[in-house]
C-alpha positions in Angstrom: 110.1 79.8 70.7 112.6 79.8 73.3 115.0 78.4 70.8 114.0 81.3 68.0 114.2 83.9 70.2 117.9 83.6 71.5 118.9 82.5 67.9 117.6 85.9 66.8 120.5 86.9 69.7 122.6 84.5 67.7 122.1 87.0 64.7 123.2 90.1 66.4 126.2 88.6 68.0 127.0 87.0 64.9 126.7 90.3 63.1 129.0 92.4 65.8 131.3 89.6 65.2 131.6 90.1 61.2 131.7 93.3 61.2 134.6 93.9 64.4 136.9 91.3 61.9 136.4 94.3 59.3 138.4 97.5 59.9 137.0 98.8 56.9 133.8 98.2 57.3 134.9 99.6 61.2 135.3 103.0 59.6 132.9 103.3 57.4 129.9 102.7 59.5 130.6 104.7 62.5 130.6 107.8 60.8 126.9 108.4 60.5 126.1 106.8 63.8 128.4 109.4 66.0 126.8 112.4 63.5 123.4 111.0 64.6 124.7 109.9 68.6 125.7 113.6 69.2 122.5 114.7 67.7 120.2 112.7 70.4 122.7 113.0 72.9 121.8 116.7 73.1 118.4 116.1 72.8 118.4 114.1 75.9 120.1 116.5 77.9 117.7 118.7 76.9 114.9 116.3 78.0 117.0 116.2 81.2 117.3 119.2 82.1 113.6 120.0 81.5 112.1 116.6 83.1 110.9 118.5 86.4 109.2 121.8 84.9 107.6 118.7 82.3 106.8 116.1 84.9 105.2 119.6 86.7 102.8 120.2 83.5 101.7 116.2 83.4 100.8 116.2 86.9 98.5 119.2 86.9 95.7 117.0 88.8 98.4 116.7 92.4 98.6 120.9 92.9 96.3 120.9 95.6 98.0 117.8 97.3 100.2 117.9 100.3 104.3 117.9 99.4 105.0 113.9 100.1 101.9 112.3 97.9 102.4 115.3 95.3 106.7 114.9 95.0 106.1 111.3 94.9 103.2 111.6 91.8 105.7 114.1 90.1 108.8 111.8 90.0 106.7 109.0 89.0 106.0 111.1 85.9 109.5 112.2 86.0 110.9 107.9 85.5 108.0 107.9 83.3 108.9 111.1 81.2 112.6 109.8 80.9 112.0 106.1 79.9 109.4 107.2 77.3 112.5 109.6 75.8 114.9 106.4 75.9 111.8 104.2 74.4 111.4 106.9 71.1 115.6 108.0 71.3 116.1 104.7 70.4 113.7 104.1 67.6 114.2 107.3 65.7 118.3 106.6 66.5 117.6 104.0 64.3 115.9 105.8 62.0 117.7 109.0 61.6 120.7 107.0 61.4 119.9 104.7 58.6 118.6 107.8 57.3 122.0 109.9 57.4 124.1 106.9 56.8 122.1 105.2 54.1 124.9 104.8 51.7 127.4 103.7 54.3 124.9 101.0 55.1 123.9 100.3 52.0 128.0 99.1 51.7 128.1 97.3 54.5 124.7 95.2 54.3 125.7 94.3 50.7 129.1 93.4 51.5 127.3 90.7 54.5 125.2 89.8 50.9 127.9 88.8 48.7 130.0 86.7 51.6 126.8 84.2 51.5 126.2 84.4 47.7 125.0 87.2 46.7 121.2 88.7 45.7 119.7 86.9 42.9 117.5 89.5 41.0 118.8 92.2 42.7 116.8 95.4 42.2 119.0 98.4 41.0 117.4 101.8 43.1 118.8 105.3 42.4 119.5 106.3 46.0 117.2 109.6 45.8 114.4 107.1 45.3 115.6 104.4 47.9 116.3 107.1 50.5 112.1 108.3 49.7 111.2 105.5 50.8 113.1 104.8 53.7 112.4 108.4 54.5 108.4 107.1 54.8 109.0 104.0 56.4 110.4 105.6 59.0 108.3 108.3 59.4 105.3 106.1 59.5 107.4 103.5 62.0 108.0 106.4 64.3 104.6 107.6 64.5 103.2 104.1 65.4 105.7 103.5 68.1 105.3 106.8 69.4 101.6 105.8 69.4 102.4 102.9 71.4 104.7 104.6 73.5 102.5 107.0 75.0 100.3 104.4 76.6 103.7 102.6 78.0 104.1 106.0 79.5 100.9 106.6 81.3 101.4 103.0 82.4 104.9 103.7 83.9 103.4 106.3 86.5 101.3 103.2 88.3 103.3 101.9 91.0 105.5 98.5 90.6 103.9 97.8 87.3 105.4 100.9 86.1 109.0 100.2 87.2 108.7 96.3 86.6 106.5 94.7 83.8 106.2 98.3 81.9 110.3 98.2 80.9 109.9 94.6 80.0 107.4 95.3 77.2 109.5 98.2 76.8 111.9 96.4 75.4 109.7 93.8 73.0 108.1 97.0 71.5 111.1 98.8 71.2 113.1 95.6 70.1 109.7 94.7 67.0 110.7 98.4 65.7 114.5 97.6 65.5 114.2 94.8 63.8 111.7 96.1 61.5 113.7 98.7 61.2 117.0 97.3 60.2 115.8 94.5 58.0 115.2 97.5 55.8 117.9 97.7 53.5 117.6 94.4 53.1 114.6 94.7 52.2 115.0 97.2 49.4 117.4 95.8 48.2 114.7 93.4 47.0 112.4 96.1 45.7 110.4 94.8 48.9 108.4 97.6 51.4 106.9 97.8 54.6 104.6 95.7 54.5 106.7 92.8 53.6 108.7 93.2 55.8 106.0 93.2 58.9 104.7 89.8 56.9 107.7 88.0 57.0 109.0 89.0 60.4 105.2 88.5 62.1 105.9 84.4 60.5 108.8 84.9 62.7 107.8 86.6 65.5 110.2 84.8 68.3 113.8 85.1 65.8 112.7 88.6 65.0 112.1 89.8 68.9 115.6 88.0 70.0 117.6 89.9 67.6 115.3 93.1 68.2 115.6 92.9 72.2 119.5 92.4 71.9 119.9 95.0 69.3 117.7 97.3 72.1 119.6 96.5 75.2 122.8 97.2 73.7 121.3 100.8 72.9 120.4 101.4 76.7 123.9 101.0 77.1 126.0 105.0 77.5 127.6 105.0 73.5 126.5 101.2 72.8 124.1 102.7 70.1 126.9 104.4 68.3 129.0 101.4 68.5 126.5 98.8 67.7 124.4 100.5 64.9 126.8 99.1 62.1 126.8 95.8 63.3 123.5 95.3 63.8 122.9 96.6 60.0 124.9 93.8 59.7 122.9 91.5 62.2 119.3 92.6 59.9 120.9 91.8 56.6 121.5 87.9 58.5 117.9 88.1 59.7 116.5 89.0 57.0 118.6 86.4 54.7 117.3 84.2 57.3 113.4 84.7 57.1 113.6 84.8 53.1 114.5 81.2 53.0 118.0 81.8 52.1 121.3 80.8 53.2 123.5 82.8 56.1 126.2 79.4 56.4 129.0 80.3 54.4 130.0 77.6 52.0 132.2 74.7 53.1 135.4 74.9 51.1 135.9 72.3 48.3 137.9 69.0 49.1 140.2 68.3 45.7 139.2 65.1 44.0 142.2 62.3 44.4 143.0 61.0 41.2 
């Protein structure tokens, strides 16, 4: 399991390397990520501005406490709100960016597929239908991630556990949903939907978590989401091919026969 986990991290590394070696793909992939990044930075800055007011709202039960304990509870609540906002932001950033850049990331994923033999029996889906399916699946994933994120928010208020165990759980949960999102482009190309993604990634869970957690950690770095997003799509394509038992290694060059 540990080996599979780090193999998943390695898929992200390969995606970064393949993406970085193609200047055309770099330019193609960064445009939608910049647009989405600007929107999410503005949204998170707004959350930071109002976080103290939100912390007071969520800790109404401590209004009658003495100043010291009340301040501690409010600080923990503020940390929890920012953590929940960051988790939801990372997950929704991926969904929104994939929607904005659907044609761009389709091209990046297609180039990766071509390097390893293409897609036998590829299904040609009109862009508007692909966008509609992607939007619906993304809404379902976001709703599920929010439903899981809310309990994590309240667990984050628990001293020590909220600052040690909960962030690890958050990274694993976030990594799982990111992996589900990032293999979507390759799966749609084969006519496969969200239930197919869940089933195949669940059968290769350590591999999927290694890839997803790697992406999650990169997204926590300032501007990391903008810079890594296109490479994550490339790595997600490799992950999709891996779980579908398709080759992800370039064929060795043939040696001319000696007469």
